[in-house]
C-alpha angles and dihedrals in degrees: 000000000000117000131190090245100029143316135297125212117211125200106204124189108245096217104047105012095239115151103241098180142359136191131186126213125196093236141022117302137208119209135193133174117241120179104304098336137070124242115215127187112189140166137058129297111290092025110051121150131203117216131177113219139189102247094220102045097023089222119142114266095179139348118221088310099245139103117262114281126214089240124060110245127213119199115229102174140004122198126185117224106176109285091354134082118209108206125188125185151139130276116219135178142061094324095064138267136267134105138288140200123218130185117208120194109216093204094064102014088232132131108235094169129039126167106196101136094072131075095243127187101232097192092076114070112239118233140206106244139144093013095305144040126303116199139156126260128205110235134175087256094050121263135358132183119241130196123204133236093009093057091221114157129191139176125245112289090230119045120241093012127113124222115254102175142341139196134182120235114181109312092338130089112213114208128190115206135182148166100209094247101073140029114294117258132222123225131165133219135188104270093223106035097026088225113154117261119170139345121216103183128228123002134194121241111227135169112261113242090213114023126192119249105278141143132210133050096268109124118264119227087226087073088068107024137030123205128213128165100319093329131104121203126200139174115236122197110252108154139353088258103048144358132230123249114222130186121210127203102225093203096067104004094244124144108252094189143339127205135184116237095206089125089060102037121200108008115232098179142348142177143131121294130158095355094305134098101240115209117188121199128182093279107002144059129209127190110203129196103243096216097052109014092237121145115261096176141347136201 
């Protein structure tokens, strides 16, 4: 519930509707379910905190799972990867700024991995890929990709573009890059070596029909690309009235199929549900067969 001076969380009994607990925060909050706990990101920009709550009592189960640091830390994004939380944020204080990446194990509420000795760009969500973590570093030239624990670094796959989002699919790392003045572009790297693989040109940003559990305003890769059993699907700009849907084989980078969405029009949301690729237009739905792009059902 929004308040004039903050936000209040209510825990309501599902059977009889009684409020069993409430807790007020001094600023707006974001919440996400994670296993049997509740993730809460609260605070204002530049000073946001992640807490893990019991969803019934709304009491804190665990903070960020680490010992106090000399610099205050502000959380920018939280991404769920199975039993792990990938947290990115900013360090502030007398010991310098910059970003950090933290991995929290939900089974122990401990922090087995923490990257705080690098100048990390916190506005790009880190990912698990190639047997480790891939994140983005701030460099004098702009941005660079960094893989941990291998220590491999690589420049942006498209010059003069900054990284917006990335996601691993098989042995490939799909990256979305943009410059703010033109459509974002999709390029792939080897997930382990960060060597460039393929470029696929402009992509259309579309709301994901089903988004992963995540907190923070940092873009999600699912807004640009959908994953399904070794395939990656994207929307490519084709005309002012509609995009094209394309399916990529992540083993060799080839295009498996391409289909015009002129029968859907401008796409408002898309994602996988019930074995089909659901594409929602302004006044129509299509369920596409992911392996061939044929229509399973329409509404």
